[in-house]
PDB file as gemmi writes it, atoms N, CA and C in Angstrom:
CRYST1    1.000    1.000    1.000  90.00  90.00  90.00 P 1                      
ATOM      1  N   MET A   1       0.856  -1.181   0.000  1.00  0.00           N  
ATOM      2  CA  MET A   1       0.000   0.000   0.000  1.00  0.00           C  
ATOM      3  C   MET A   1       0.896   1.236   0.000  1.00  0.00           C  
ATOM      4  N   THR A   2       0.566   2.158  -0.859  1.00  0.00           N  
ATOM      5  CA  THR A   2       1.343   3.393  -0.946  1.00  0.00           C  
ATOM      6  C   THR A   2       0.796   4.421   0.045  1.00  0.00           C  
ATOM      7  N   LEU A   3       1.559   5.455   0.225  1.00  0.00           N  
ATOM      8  CA  LEU A   3       1.125   6.534   1.112  1.00  0.00           C  
ATOM      9  C   LEU A   3      -0.143   7.189   0.573  1.00  0.00           C  
ATOM     10  N   LYS A   4      -0.206   7.369  -0.737  1.00  0.00           N  
ATOM     11  CA  LYS A   4      -1.415   7.975  -1.332  1.00  0.00           C  
ATOM     12  C   LYS A   4      -2.639   7.109  -1.081  1.00  0.00           C  
ATOM     13  N   GLU A   5      -2.490   5.806  -1.200  1.00  0.00           N  
ATOM     14  CA  GLU A   5      -3.612   4.897  -0.954  1.00  0.00           C  
ATOM     15  C   GLU A   5      -4.045   4.962   0.509  1.00  0.00           C  
ATOM     16  N   LEU A   6      -3.071   4.984   1.385  1.00  0.00           N  
ATOM     17  CA  LEU A   6      -3.365   5.072   2.807  1.00  0.00           C  
ATOM     18  C   LEU A   6      -4.074   6.381   3.129  1.00  0.00           C  
ATOM     19  N   GLU A   7      -3.599   7.460   2.541  1.00  0.00           N  
ATOM     20  CA  GLU A   7      -4.224   8.762   2.754  1.00  0.00           C  
ATOM     21  C   GLU A   7      -5.666   8.753   2.246  1.00  0.00           C  
ATOM     22  N   ALA A   8      -5.896   8.147   1.095  1.00  0.00           N  
ATOM     23  CA  ALA A   8      -7.256   8.073   0.537  1.00  0.00           C  
ATOM     24  C   ALA A   8      -8.177   7.289   1.468  1.00  0.00           C  
ATOM     25  N   GLN A   9      -7.665   6.213   2.027  1.00  0.00           N  
ATOM     26  CA  GLN A   9      -8.469   5.430   2.968  1.00  0.00           C  
ATOM     27  C   GLN A   9      -8.756   6.237   4.234  1.00  0.00           C  
ATOM     28  N   ALA A  10      -7.763   6.963   4.696  1.00  0.00           N  
ATOM     29  CA  ALA A  10      -7.954   7.772   5.900  1.00  0.00           C  
ATOM     30  C   ALA A  10      -8.985   8.864   5.655  1.00  0.00           C  
ATOM     31  N   ARG A  11      -8.955   9.469   4.490  1.00  0.00           N  
ATOM     32  CA  ARG A  11      -9.920  10.521   4.162  1.00  0.00           C  
ATOM     33  C   ARG A  11     -11.347   9.982   4.051  1.00  0.00           C  
ATOM     34  N   ALA A  12     -11.476   8.698   3.782  1.00  0.00           N  
ATOM     35  CA  ALA A  12     -12.806   8.093   3.667  1.00  0.00           C  
ATOM     36  C   ALA A  12     -13.433   7.819   5.035  1.00  0.00           C  
ATOM     37  N   LEU A  13     -12.649   7.929   6.084  1.00  0.00           N  
ATOM     38  CA  LEU A  13     -13.174   7.700   7.432  1.00  0.00           C  
ATOM     39  C   LEU A  13     -14.122   8.826   7.835  1.00  0.00           C  
ATOM     40  N   MET A  14     -14.950   8.538   8.814  1.00  0.00           N  
ATOM     41  CA  MET A  14     -15.823   9.557   9.388  1.00  0.00           C  
ATOM     42  C   MET A  14     -14.938  10.589  10.099  1.00  0.00           C  
ATOM     43  N   PRO A  15     -15.385  11.834  10.211  1.00  0.00           N  
ATOM     44  CA  PRO A  15     -14.560  12.879  10.847  1.00  0.00           C  
ATOM     45  C   PRO A  15     -14.031  12.486  12.228  1.00  0.00           C  
ATOM     46  N   GLU A  16     -14.875  11.873  13.041  1.00  0.00           N  
ATOM     47  CA  GLU A  16     -14.417  11.482  14.388  1.00  0.00           C  
ATOM     48  C   GLU A  16     -13.315  10.434  14.308  1.00  0.00           C  
ATOM     49  N   GLU A  17     -13.440   9.500  13.393  1.00  0.00           N  
ATOM     50  CA  GLU A  17     -12.409   8.470  13.225  1.00  0.00           C  
ATOM     51  C   GLU A  17     -11.114   9.090  12.700  1.00  0.00           C  
ATOM     52  N   ARG A  18     -11.225  10.049  11.761  1.00  0.00           N  
ATOM     53  CA  ARG A  18     -10.029  10.736  11.252  1.00  0.00           C  
ATOM     54  C   ARG A  18      -9.325  11.487  12.372  1.00  0.00           C  
ATOM     55  N   ALA A  19     -10.115  12.117  13.230  1.00  0.00           N  
ATOM     56  CA  ALA A  19      -9.529  12.857  14.350  1.00  0.00           C  
ATOM     57  C   ALA A  19      -8.776  11.908  15.278  1.00  0.00           C  
ATOM     58  N   LYS A  20      -9.366  10.753  15.565  1.00  0.00           N  
ATOM     59  CA  LYS A  20      -8.692   9.770  16.428  1.00  0.00           C  
ATOM     60  C   LYS A  20      -7.413   9.255  15.771  1.00  0.00           C  
ATOM     61  N   LEU A  21      -7.486   9.015  14.464  1.00  0.00           N  
ATOM     62  CA  LEU A  21      -6.299   8.559  13.739  1.00  0.00           C  
ATOM     63  C   LEU A  21      -5.213   9.628  13.771  1.00  0.00           C  
ATOM     64  N   ALA A  22      -5.596  10.870  13.523  1.00  0.00           N  
ATOM     65  CA  ALA A  22      -4.624  11.962  13.543  1.00  0.00           C  
ATOM     66  C   ALA A  22      -3.976  12.081  14.919  1.00  0.00           C  
ATOM     67  N   GLU A  23      -4.780  11.960  15.959  1.00  0.00           N  
ATOM     68  CA  GLU A  23      -4.237  12.047  17.321  1.00  0.00           C  
ATOM     69  C   GLU A  23      -3.270  10.902  17.589  1.00  0.00           C  
ATOM     70  N   ALA A  24      -3.637   9.697  17.162  1.00  0.00           N  
ATOM     71  CA  ALA A  24      -2.768   8.538  17.365  1.00  0.00           C  
ATOM     72  C   ALA A  24      -1.445   8.718  16.613  1.00  0.00           C  
ATOM     73  N   LEU A  25      -1.524   9.236  15.387  1.00  0.00           N  
ATOM     74  CA  LEU A  25      -0.303   9.453  14.616  1.00  0.00           C  
ATOM     75  C   LEU A  25       0.586  10.519  15.250  1.00  0.00           C  
ATOM     76  N   LEU A  26      -0.026  11.595  15.733  1.00  0.00           N  
ATOM     77  CA  LEU A  26       0.757  12.637  16.405  1.00  0.00           C  
ATOM     78  C   LEU A  26       1.386  12.101  17.683  1.00  0.00           C  
ATOM     79  N   ASP A  27       0.640  11.310  18.441  1.00  0.00           N  
ATOM     80  CA  ASP A  27       1.189  10.710  19.655  1.00  0.00           C  
ATOM     81  C   ASP A  27       2.392   9.831  19.333  1.00  0.00           C  
ATOM     82  N   SER A  28       2.318   9.112  18.210  1.00  0.00           N  
ATOM     83  CA  SER A  28       3.436   8.235  17.847  1.00  0.00           C  
ATOM     84  C   SER A  28       4.695   9.047  17.551  1.00  0.00           C  
ATOM     85  N   LEU A  29       4.536  10.266  17.077  1.00  0.00           N  
ATOM     86  CA  LEU A  29       5.696  11.121  16.832  1.00  0.00           C  
ATOM     87  C   LEU A  29       6.281  11.647  18.131  1.00  0.00           C  
ATOM     88  N   ARG A  30       5.428  11.848  19.108  1.00  0.00           N  
ATOM     89  CA  ARG A  30       5.897  12.356  20.404  1.00  0.00           C  
ATOM     90  C   ARG A  30       6.596  11.275  21.206  1.00  0.00           C  
ATOM     91  N   ASP A  31       6.269  10.021  20.995  1.00  0.00           N  
ATOM     92  CA  ASP A  31       6.835   8.928  21.774  1.00  0.00           C  
ATOM     93  C   ASP A  31       8.332   8.766  21.572  1.00  0.00           C  
ATOM     94  N   ALA A  32       8.814   8.959  20.356  1.00  0.00           N  
ATOM     95  CA  ALA A  32      10.231   8.747  20.081  1.00  0.00           C  
ATOM     96  C   ALA A  32      11.119   9.663  20.907  1.00  0.00           C  
ATOM     97  N   PRO A  33      10.883  10.979  20.900  1.00  0.00           N  
ATOM     98  CA  PRO A  33      11.751  11.835  21.717  1.00  0.00           C  
ATOM     99  C   PRO A  33      11.652  11.512  23.208  1.00  0.00           C  
ATOM    100  N   ILE A  34      10.457  11.171  23.667  1.00  0.00           N  
ATOM    101  CA  ILE A  34      10.300  10.839  25.077  1.00  0.00           C  
ATOM    102  C   ILE A  34      11.133   9.609  25.414  1.00  0.00           C  
ATOM    103  N   ALA A  35      11.085   8.608  24.549  1.00  0.00           N  
ATOM    104  CA  ALA A  35      11.873   7.399  24.782  1.00  0.00           C  
ATOM    105  C   ALA A  35      13.361   7.724  24.798  1.00  0.00           C  
ATOM    106  N   GLU A  36      13.800   8.590  23.892  1.00  0.00           N  
ATOM    107  CA  GLU A  36      15.209   8.980  23.859  1.00  0.00           C  
ATOM    108  C   GLU A  36      15.597   9.735  25.131  1.00  0.00           C  
ATOM    109  N   ILE A  37      14.735  10.616  25.574  1.00  0.00           N  
ATOM    110  CA  ILE A  37      15.003  11.386  26.794  1.00  0.00           C  
ATOM    111  C   ILE A  37      15.059  10.458  28.000  1.00  0.00           C  
ATOM    112  N   GLU A  38      14.101   9.529  28.090  1.00  0.00           N  
ATOM    113  CA  GLU A  38      14.103   8.589  29.208  1.00  0.00           C  
ATOM    114  C   GLU A  38      15.356   7.729  29.198  1.00  0.00           C  
ATOM    115  N   ALA A  39      15.778   7.287  28.019  1.00  0.00           N  
ATOM    116  CA  ALA A  39      16.999   6.477  27.920  1.00  0.00           C  
ATOM    117  C   ALA A  39      18.217   7.287  28.357  1.00  0.00           C  
ATOM    118  N   ALA A  40      18.259   8.556  27.965  1.00  0.00           N  
ATOM    119  CA  ALA A  40      19.381   9.410  28.366  1.00  0.00           C  
ATOM    120  C   ALA A  40      19.396   9.605  29.880  1.00  0.00           C  
ATOM    121  N   TRP A  41      18.218   9.799  30.481  1.00  0.00           N  
ATOM    122  CA  TRP A  41      18.159   9.955  31.931  1.00  0.00           C  
ATOM    123  C   TRP A  41      18.554   8.664  32.644  1.00  0.00           C  
ATOM    124  N   GLU A  42      18.142   7.520  32.109  1.00  0.00           N  
ATOM    125  CA  GLU A  42      18.540   6.244  32.724  1.00  0.00           C  
ATOM    126  C   GLU A  42      20.048   6.098  32.731  1.00  0.00           C  
ATOM    127  N   LEU A  43      20.692   6.461  31.607  1.00  0.00           N  
ATOM    128  CA  LEU A  43      22.147   6.404  31.535  1.00  0.00           C  
ATOM    129  C   LEU A  43      22.778   7.380  32.526  1.00  0.00           C  
ATOM    130  N   GLU A  44      22.232   8.588  32.608  1.00  0.00           N  
ATOM    131  CA  GLU A  44      22.749   9.591  33.544  1.00  0.00           C  
ATOM    132  C   GLU A  44      22.636   9.095  34.987  1.00  0.00           C  
ATOM    133  N   ILE A  45      21.493   8.500  35.315  1.00  0.00           N  
ATOM    134  CA  ILE A  45      21.288   7.981  36.668  1.00  0.00           C  
ATOM    135  C   ILE A  45      22.299   6.886  36.977  1.00  0.00           C  
ATOM    136  N   GLU A  46      22.495   5.964  36.028  1.00  0.00           N  
ATOM    137  CA  GLU A  46      23.462   4.882  36.230  1.00  0.00           C  
ATOM    138  C   GLU A  46      24.862   5.437  36.433  1.00  0.00           C  
ATOM    139  N   GLU A  47      25.241   6.428  35.615  1.00  0.00           N  
ATOM    140  CA  GLU A  47      26.577   7.013  35.734  1.00  0.00           C  
ATOM    141  C   GLU A  47      26.754   7.741  37.057  1.00  0.00           C  
ATOM    142  N   ARG A  48      25.732   8.481  37.485  1.00  0.00           N  
ATOM    143  CA  ARG A  48      25.832   9.194  38.763  1.00  0.00           C  
ATOM    144  C   ARG A  48      25.893   8.218  39.933  1.00  0.00           C  
ATOM    145  N   ALA A  49      25.064   7.165  39.880  1.00  0.00           N  
ATOM    146  CA  ALA A  49      25.070   6.175  40.959  1.00  0.00           C  
ATOM    147  C   ALA A  49      26.429   5.484  41.036  1.00  0.00           C  
ATOM    148  N   ALA A  50      27.001   5.145  39.891  1.00  0.00           N  
ATOM    149  CA  ALA A  50      28.319   4.504  39.875  1.00  0.00           C  
ATOM    150  C   ALA A  50      29.386   5.454  40.421  1.00  0.00           C  
ATOM    151  N   ALA A  51      29.331   6.735  40.036  1.00  0.00           N  
ATOM    152  CA  ALA A  51      30.290   7.717  40.542  1.00  0.00           C  
ATOM    153  C   ALA A  51      30.141   7.872  42.048  1.00  0.00           C  
ATOM    154  N   TYR A  52      28.905   7.857  42.539  1.00  0.00           N  
ATOM    155  CA  TYR A  52      28.671   7.943  43.985  1.00  0.00           C  
ATOM    156  C   TYR A  52      29.279   6.722  44.682  1.00  0.00           C  
ATOM    157  N   ASP A  53      29.016   5.534  44.119  1.00  0.00           N  
ATOM    158  CA  ASP A  53      29.546   4.303  44.712  1.00  0.00           C  
ATOM    159  C   ASP A  53      31.073   4.300  44.739  1.00  0.00           C  
ATOM    160  N   ARG A  54      31.699   4.940  43.759  1.00  0.00           N  
ATOM    161  CA  ARG A  54      33.164   5.013  43.722  1.00  0.00           C  
ATOM    162  C   ARG A  54      33.704   6.134  44.609  1.00  0.00           C  
ATOM    163  N   GLY A  55      32.813   6.918  45.210  1.00  0.00           N  
ATOM    164  CA  GLY A  55      33.231   8.016  46.067  1.00  0.00           C  
ATOM    165  C   GLY A  55      33.723   9.234  45.304  1.00  0.00           C  
ATOM    166  N   GLU A  56      33.286   9.383  44.059  1.00  0.00           N  
ATOM    167  CA  GLU A  56      33.758  10.471  43.212  1.00  0.00           C  
ATOM    168  C   GLU A  56      32.876  11.710  43.257  1.00  0.00           C  
ATOM    169  N   LEU A  57      31.746  11.642  43.933  1.00  0.00           N  
ATOM    170  CA  LEU A  57      30.833  12.777  43.975  1.00  0.00           C  
ATOM    171  C   LEU A  57      30.860  13.448  45.329  1.00  0.00           C  
ATOM    172  N   GLN A  58      30.798  14.772  45.315  1.00  0.00           N  
ATOM    173  CA  GLN A  58      30.651  15.514  46.549  1.00  0.00           C  
ATOM    174  C   GLN A  58      29.174  15.458  46.921  1.00  0.00           C  
ATOM    175  N   THR A  59      28.882  15.065  48.139  1.00  0.00           N  
ATOM    176  CA  THR A  59      27.488  14.971  48.554  1.00  0.00           C  
ATOM    177  C   THR A  59      27.141  16.121  49.488  1.00  0.00           C  
ATOM    178  N   ILE A  60      25.860  16.424  49.536  1.00  0.00           N  
ATOM    179  CA  ILE A  60      25.351  17.490  50.397  1.00  0.00           C  
ATOM    180  C   ILE A  60      24.211  16.894  51.211  1.00  0.00           C  
ATOM    181  N   THR A  61      24.243  17.111  52.503  1.00  0.00           N  
ATOM    182  CA  THR A  61      23.187  16.555  53.350  1.00  0.00           C  
ATOM    183  C   THR A  61      21.864  17.259  53.075  1.00  0.00           C  
ATOM    184  N   ALA A  62      20.769  16.560  53.322  1.00  0.00           N  
ATOM    185  CA  ALA A  62      19.440  17.146  53.150  1.00  0.00           C  
ATOM    186  C   ALA A  62      19.297  18.367  54.045  1.00  0.00           C  
ATOM    187  N   GLU A  63      19.850  18.301  55.232  1.00  0.00           N  
ATOM    188  CA  GLU A  63      19.783  19.424  56.157  1.00  0.00           C  
ATOM    189  C   GLU A  63      20.413  20.678  55.534  1.00  0.00           C  
ATOM    190  N   ASP A  64      21.564  20.516  54.896  1.00  0.00           N  
ATOM    191  CA  ASP A  64      22.223  21.649  54.249  1.00  0.00           C  
ATOM    192  C   ASP A  64      21.425  22.162  53.047  1.00  0.00           C  
ATOM    193  N   VAL A  65      20.834  21.249  52.298  1.00  0.00           N  
ATOM    194  CA  VAL A  65      20.026  21.639  51.137  1.00  0.00           C  
ATOM    195  C   VAL A  65      18.840  22.484  51.584  1.00  0.00           C  
ATOM    196  N   PHE A  66      18.125  22.013  52.626  1.00  0.00           N  
ATOM    197  CA  PHE A  66      16.958  22.753  53.109  1.00  0.00           C  
ATOM    198  C   PHE A  66      17.349  24.083  53.731  1.00  0.00           C  
ATOM    199  N   ALA A  67      18.483  24.126  54.406  1.00  0.00           N  
ATOM    200  CA  ALA A  67      18.943  25.377  54.984  1.00  0.00           C  
ATOM    201  C   ALA A  67      19.250  26.388  53.879  1.00  0.00           C  
ATOM    202  N   GLU A  68      19.870  25.943  52.812  1.00  0.00           N  
ATOM    203  CA  GLU A  68      20.169  26.827  51.677  1.00  0.00           C  
ATOM    204  C   GLU A  68      18.869  27.288  51.004  1.00  0.00           C  
ATOM    205  N   ALA A  69      17.917  26.379  50.874  1.00  0.00           N  
ATOM    206  CA  ALA A  69      16.624  26.742  50.264  1.00  0.00           C  
ATOM    207  C   ALA A  69      15.928  27.804  51.104  1.00  0.00           C  
ATOM    208  N   ARG A  70      15.962  27.648  52.410  1.00  0.00           N  
ATOM    209  CA  ARG A  70      15.339  28.649  53.289  1.00  0.00           C  
ATOM    210  C   ARG A  70      16.056  29.992  53.154  1.00  0.00           C  
ATOM    211  N   ARG A  71      17.384  29.946  53.083  1.00  0.00           N  
ATOM    212  CA  ARG A  71      18.161  31.182  52.958  1.00  0.00           C  
ATOM    213  C   ARG A  71      17.808  31.905  51.639  1.00  0.00           C  
ATOM    214  N   LEU A  72      17.679  31.151  50.560  1.00  0.00           N  
ATOM    215  CA  LEU A  72      17.393  31.752  49.260  1.00  0.00           C  
ATOM    216  C   LEU A  72      15.970  32.260  49.141  1.00  0.00           C  
ATOM    217  N   SER A  73      15.067  31.694  49.925  1.00  0.00           N  
ATOM    218  CA  SER A  73      13.650  32.089  49.813  1.00  0.00           C  
ATOM    219  C   SER A  73      13.329  33.362  50.597  1.00  0.00           C  
ATOM    220  N   ARG A  74      14.281  33.855  51.337  1.00  0.00           N  
ATOM    221  CA  ARG A  74      14.040  35.069  52.130  1.00  0.00           C  
ATOM    222  C   ARG A  74      14.121  36.304  51.295  1.00  0.00           C  
TER     223      ARG A  74                                                      
END                                                                             
């Protein structure tokens, strides 16, 4: 089936069905970047966790983080 044939079939659908198809197609385009972003974050998390386990990261206590947040919010 060619793209033109597929388009002709899609145009023959009822308006509500075309709208659902269009939404599904647009969603499929949005999924790829999201998957790439999630994969990048998974890699970042793994790298940070490994660096932490090796003792390569400077850590900050929650107490210090909240104290700084309070200081900045004034």
